[in-house]
N, C-alpha and C positions, 0 to 999 in steps of 0.2 A: 517407466519418469517419476509418475504419480509417488513411490519407494523413496525416490530422491527429493523430491519435494516437499511430502515426514520430516526425513532428516534432518532437509535441512531446517526446516521451522521447526522442532525438535532441538538439534543443535543452539538459537534463540533463544532458546529461553533455561536451555542449563547451564547453571553456577563455573563458569570460569575466573580466572585472573581478573582485576580494574587496571585503568591504564596508573590504579597509586598504588597497586598491590595488594589490594581488599580482597576480598570475596566478590563476584561482582556480585553483590543481591537485589534477589529478586524483586526491594518492598519496603516501606521505614520503616517496619516491624521486623526485619529477617536482618537491615542493617543497625537498629538498635541493637535488638544482641550484639550483633559481630563488635562495634562501636563497644557497647557495656565491658562483653569481656577484654577487649584487647586494653582497656586503662582499670584491668582487675590485673591479665597478665605483668603490663608498666611495674601498678603494686612487685606485685610479685621477684622481678625479678631484680628490682634496684636494688635488690638485700645480695646478690652477685653480683659485688664488685669487679669482679672478669667478663662480664657481660655488659657490653657496651650498648645498648638498645638500640644503635642509632636508627633502624626501621623504623620502633615506635615512636617517635623522639623529635622537639626541630632542633637546630641544638642553641638560635634563642628562643624556645619555650618557657611564658616565666610560675611559675609556680610559689602558690602562698599556702598558706594557712591557719588563720587570725585562733582566736581561745577568749571566753572570758571576754576582754574588754578591748581589742591588743591583735592588731593585723600584725602578720609575722611573713615580711618574704622570707622563700626559703631558698633561693637561686633562681638559675638556669639551666637546660639540658640537661642532662643523663644529670648531672651532679645537683640540680632540683632536686627530678624523680628521688635520686636517692634517698635527697634532705626529707623529699613527707614520706616518704615505704617509712626510713625513721625516726621523722614529728609521730608517725599515728602507728606504731608499731600491732595493726591491726592485724584479726588472724581470723577473721570471721567477713564479711562482706556483704551489705545487699543491693540491688537495682532494679528498681521500676520492670516493668512488663511494656511492651506498648499496647496498649488496649483504645485505640481510636481506631478509625479509619485506616484499613494501608491503603498505601497508594504508593508508584513509582521511584526511585532514592538513586540519587545522583551518591555513590561513594565514597565521588574523589570531593565532593565540593563540601562546605564548612555545617557541622554537628556539632549539637552540646549532647551530649550527659556524662545523668545524675547519677553516685556509686556512694553507698555511706559502708564506710565504713570503719570495722568496730576492734576495738580493746573488750576484750568480754573482761576478764584479769583483772582491768583500772576502769568497770565499765566507764568508758571515754567511746565518742560513736564521732566519726571524723564525716561530713557532709561535701564535698570533694564535687563542682563542672567539670569536664572535663572537655575539650573543646579542641575539638580534632578537624587536618586541612588535608584532603589530599591522606588519610587515611595515617596523619604524624599528628602527637598531641603537642597543640601549638604552644596550648595553658595549660595551668588546671588550677582551680581557687574554689577554696571550702574553709571549712568553720567546725570546729570544735567542738562539742556540748557534753556534760558530763549526762548518762539515764539510768533511769532504774529496770529491771524487765521484772514479772512476776505471772503468774498460773491466775487469773480473774477469781477463782472459786475462794483462790485463799488468800485474798485484800482482809485487809483490816477495815471493816467497818467503822465509821466518824458517823 
């Protein structure tokens, strides 16, 4: 009987699918990682015109990416996601980790995740905030900026 109780207790903490199709996250840190990588996956898959991405994007999801002093609506649903990916032309991404106290998280509630996508050839960074509900993107809005990188010891003195 003790073995059955231990198996039931262990089973309740094991990760499995949530009601919204996401892996059952054990806390905010893990959910942040899962949703951040889901946003990157959306941008990667948006380049494939045969991939409808229905599991990742709400049909009414809005996509916007401003540049300079002009906001640019890019469309809605999968078509908006494709236009976002084309506009960014990103070859790398970056997101910050969850460096706060971990807490239980409901994977299916609304969550906001910020990802930086970079087109390293054109030296353009797109910082985009994705809003998820029930594991699907319901909006993505951001801004493009130019960037410069270099090694600290090689920076010119002024």
